[in-house]
C-alpha positions as CSV (number, residue, x, y, z in Angstrom):
1,M,0.1,0.2,0.2
2,S,1.1,3.3,-0.7
3,E,1.9,5.9,2.1
4,D,-1.1,8.1,0.9
5,F,-3.3,5.1,1.7
6,K,-5.9,5.9,4.2
7,I,-8.1,3.3,5.9
8,Y,-11.1,5.9,6.1
9,T,-12.8,6.9,2.9
10,R,-16.3,8.4,4.4
11,T,-18.0,6.7,1.6
12,G,-19.9,4.5,3.9
13,D,-21.0,7.3,5.9
14,A,-24.4,7.1,4.9
15,G,-25.0,3.5,5.8
16,E,-24.0,2.3,2.0
17,T,-20.6,0.4,0.3
18,A,-19.5,-0.6,-2.6
19,L,-19.3,-4.2,-4.2
20,I,-16.4,-5.3,-6.5
21,G,-17.2,-3.5,-9.7
22,G,-18.4,-0.4,-8.0
23,E,-22.0,-1.2,-7.1
24,R,-23.3,0.8,-4.2
25,V,-25.6,-1.3,-1.8
26,L,-26.7,-0.8,1.7
27,K,-24.6,-2.4,4.3
28,N,-27.5,-4.7,5.5
29,H,-27.6,-6.2,2.0
30,P,-27.5,-10.4,2.1
31,R,-24.3,-9.8,0.1
32,I,-22.4,-7.6,2.6
33,S,-24.3,-10.1,5.4
34,A,-22.8,-13.1,3.9
35,Y,-19.2,-11.8,3.2
36,G,-19.0,-10.2,6.8
37,E,-20.0,-13.8,8.2
38,V,-17.0,-14.8,6.5
39,D,-14.8,-12.1,7.5
40,E,-15.5,-12.8,11.0
41,L,-14.8,-16.3,10.4
42,K,-11.7,-15.7,9.1
43,S,-10.8,-13.6,12.1
44,W,-11.8,-16.3,14.2
45,I,-9.6,-18.8,12.5
46,G,-6.9,-16.2,13.8
47,L,-7.8,-16.5,17.2
48,I,-7.2,-20.0,16.7
49,R,-4.4,-20.2,15.1
50,D,-2.6,-17.8,17.6
51,Q,-3.2,-20.6,20.2
52,E,0.0,-23.2,21.2
53,L,-1.2,-25.6,18.5
54,E,0.8,-28.2,16.7
55,I,2.5,-26.3,13.7
56,E,0.5,-28.8,11.3
57,H,-2.7,-27.1,12.4
58,K,-1.2,-23.2,12.3
59,R,-0.4,-24.1,8.7
60,T,-3.8,-25.7,7.8
61,L,-5.6,-22.8,9.7
62,L,-3.6,-20.2,7.7
63,E,-4.7,-21.7,4.3
64,I,-8.4,-21.8,5.4
65,Q,-7.8,-17.8,5.8
66,D,-6.4,-17.1,2.9
67,R,-9.3,-19.6,1.3
68,L,-11.8,-17.6,3.4
69,F,-10.5,-14.2,2.1
70,T,-11.5,-16.0,-1.5
71,I,-14.4,-16.8,-0.6
72,E,-15.2,-13.3,0.7
73,S,-14.1,-11.6,-2.5
74,Q,-16.5,-14.0,-4.5
75,L,-19.3,-13.0,-2.2
76,A,-18.5,-9.4,-2.8
77,A,-18.7,-9.8,-6.7
78,P,-22.0,-9.5,-8.0
79,D,-21.8,-10.8,-11.5
80,E,-19.5,-13.0,-13.5
81,K,-17.4,-9.9,-15.3
82,A,-16.1,-9.0,-11.6
83,K,-15.8,-12.9,-10.5
84,S,-13.6,-13.6,-13.6
85,M,-10.6,-11.4,-12.3
86,L,-10.8,-13.0,-8.8
87,P,-9.0,-16.0,-7.2
88,K,-11.5,-19.0,-7.1
89,I,-12.4,-22.4,-4.6
90,F,-11.4,-25.6,-6.0
91,E,-12.7,-28.7,-5.3
92,S,-9.1,-29.8,-4.0
93,D,-9.7,-26.9,-1.3
94,I,-12.5,-29.1,-0.1
95,T,-10.0,-32.6,-0.5
96,R,-7.5,-30.6,1.9
97,L,-9.8,-30.1,4.3
98,E,-11.3,-33.7,4.0
99,L,-8.1,-35.2,3.8
100,E,-7.1,-33.3,7.3
101,I,-10.4,-34.5,8.9
102,D,-9.3,-38.0,8.1
103,R,-6.1,-37.7,9.4
104,M,-6.8,-36.4,12.9
105,N,-9.8,-38.8,12.7
106,E,-7.6,-42.0,12.9
107,S,-5.9,-41.0,16.1
108,L,-9.3,-40.3,18.1
109,P,-11.4,-42.6,19.7
110,P,-14.9,-42.9,17.6
111,L,-18.1,-40.8,18.8
112,S,-20.4,-42.7,20.3
113,T,-22.2,-39.6,21.5
114,F,-22.6,-35.6,21.0
115,I,-20.1,-34.1,23.3
116,L,-20.1,-31.1,24.8
117,P,-18.2,-28.1,23.6
118,G,-14.9,-27.4,25.5
119,G,-12.4,-29.7,26.7
120,C,-9.6,-27.0,26.7
121,F,-9.2,-23.3,26.0
122,A,-8.2,-23.8,22.2
123,A,-10.8,-26.7,21.6
124,S,-13.7,-23.9,23.0
125,L,-12.4,-21.4,20.3
126,C,-12.7,-24.0,17.7
127,H,-16.3,-24.7,18.9
128,V,-17.1,-21.2,18.8
129,G,-15.6,-20.9,15.2
130,R,-17.7,-24.0,14.2
131,T,-20.8,-22.0,15.3
132,I,-19.6,-18.8,13.2
133,C,-19.0,-21.0,10.2
134,R,-22.6,-22.4,10.5
135,R,-24.1,-18.9,10.8
136,A,-21.6,-18.0,7.6
137,E,-23.3,-20.9,6.0
138,R,-26.5,-19.5,6.8
139,S,-26.2,-16.3,5.3
140,I,-24.6,-17.5,2.0
141,I,-27.6,-19.7,1.7
142,T,-29.8,-16.5,2.3
143,L,-27.2,-15.0,-0.3
144,E,-28.6,-17.7,-2.9
145,Q,-31.7,-16.8,-2.4
146,H,-31.4,-13.6,-3.6
147,A,-28.5,-13.9,-6.1
148,E,-26.4,-16.5,-7.6
149,V,-23.7,-18.1,-5.5
150,D,-21.3,-20.8,-6.8
151,P,-22.3,-23.8,-4.9
152,I,-18.8,-24.9,-4.0
153,L,-18.3,-22.1,-1.4
154,I,-21.3,-23.3,0.3
155,K,-19.5,-26.9,0.0
156,Y,-16.2,-25.4,1.2
157,I,-18.0,-23.8,4.4
158,N,-20.0,-26.6,5.1
159,R,-16.9,-28.8,5.3
160,L,-14.6,-26.3,7.6
161,S,-17.4,-26.5,9.8
162,D,-16.5,-30.6,10.1
163,Y,-13.2,-29.5,10.0
164,L,-13.1,-27.2,13.1
165,F,-15.0,-29.6,15.1
166,V,-12.7,-32.6,14.5
167,L,-9.8,-29.9,15.0
168,A,-11.7,-29.4,18.6
169,R,-11.5,-32.7,19.3
170,M,-7.7,-33.5,18.4
171,V,-6.4,-30.2,20.2
172,T,-8.6,-31.5,23.4
173,K,-6.2,-34.9,23.1
174,E,-3.2,-33.1,22.0
175,L,-3.6,-30.3,25.2
176,E,-4.5,-33.3,27.2
177,G,-8.5,-32.0,27.7
178,T,-11.3,-33.6,28.7
179,E,-14.1,-34.4,26.0
180,T,-17.4,-34.2,28.1
181,P,-19.9,-36.8,26.5
182,W,-23.8,-35.1,26.4
183,T,-26.0,-37.3,28.7
184,P,-29.4,-36.1,28.1
185,R,-31.7,-36.2,30.8
186,R,-34.0,-38.8,31.2
């Protein structure tokens, strides 16, 4: 960024913002809500990455943050012309999450019941991240009711919530936390 770059532009002071390509919409537009939720998720992933985790988890989380930036940019582009100039999400990105899920699951005990979120601080952050991820997914699906959304974006976000659940279990194990099974009241 140049020395002249200012973080404030004053162009949003009336409650509008610009999409990629210049179209202006209200800041509560479904498109803004969708990529705003992804932005929150990306920031939360940064908080998880800042914990004392195995280096492989940190590398994967950094990659996930990059993919979330890609998803945000795709959601901020209202038409194919704007999207064509942006990075994309590929099926290989989803496969990468699935491989990580499978790798972690190999060393975890199988689940026979639901577990309560928690186990240790880092795992709790992963569980909150998972819920933010699900909220982002709902916002993207809401946007899809009003505009075309590439289905691969929803697929990636869906798989990411699975990854965050398994990561929570994995870091609970690695950090010697305790998983608490949910025992429904009878």
